[in-house]
C-alpha positions in Angstrom: -39.8 9.5 30.5 -41.9 11.1 33.2 -43.6 9.4 36.1 -46.8 9.7 34.3 -45.6 8.5 31.1 -44.1 5.3 32.8 -47.5 4.6 34.5 -49.3 4.9 30.9 -46.6 2.6 29.4 -47.1 0.2 32.1 -50.9 0.2 31.7 -50.4 -0.4 27.9 -48.2 -3.2 28.3 -50.6 -4.9 30.6 -53.4 -4.5 28.0 -51.2 -5.1 24.9 -50.0 -8.9 24.7 -47.6 -8.2 21.9 -45.7 -5.6 23.8 -45.9 -7.9 26.9 -44.1 -10.7 25.0 -41.5 -8.5 23.7 -40.5 -7.3 27.2 -40.4 -10.9 28.3 -37.9 -12.1 25.8 -34.3 -12.5 27.1 -31.9 -9.8 26.5 -34.6 -7.1 25.7 -34.0 -3.5 26.0 -37.2 -2.1 27.5 -36.0 1.5 26.7 -35.8 0.5 22.9 -39.0 -1.2 23.0 -40.8 1.9 24.6 -39.0 4.3 21.9 -40.1 1.9 19.0 -43.7 2.0 20.4 -43.5 5.9 20.5 -43.5 6.3 24.3 -40.2 7.9 24.4 
């Protein structure tokens, strides 16, 4: 993931409460979440 993609992903997470909640859950894998969301 490039720096631009990372910034875009962070912006998306800030706007998407569903993604935000997934990332807050204990033991989550942020890379797997990003892949599932189509960012990687």
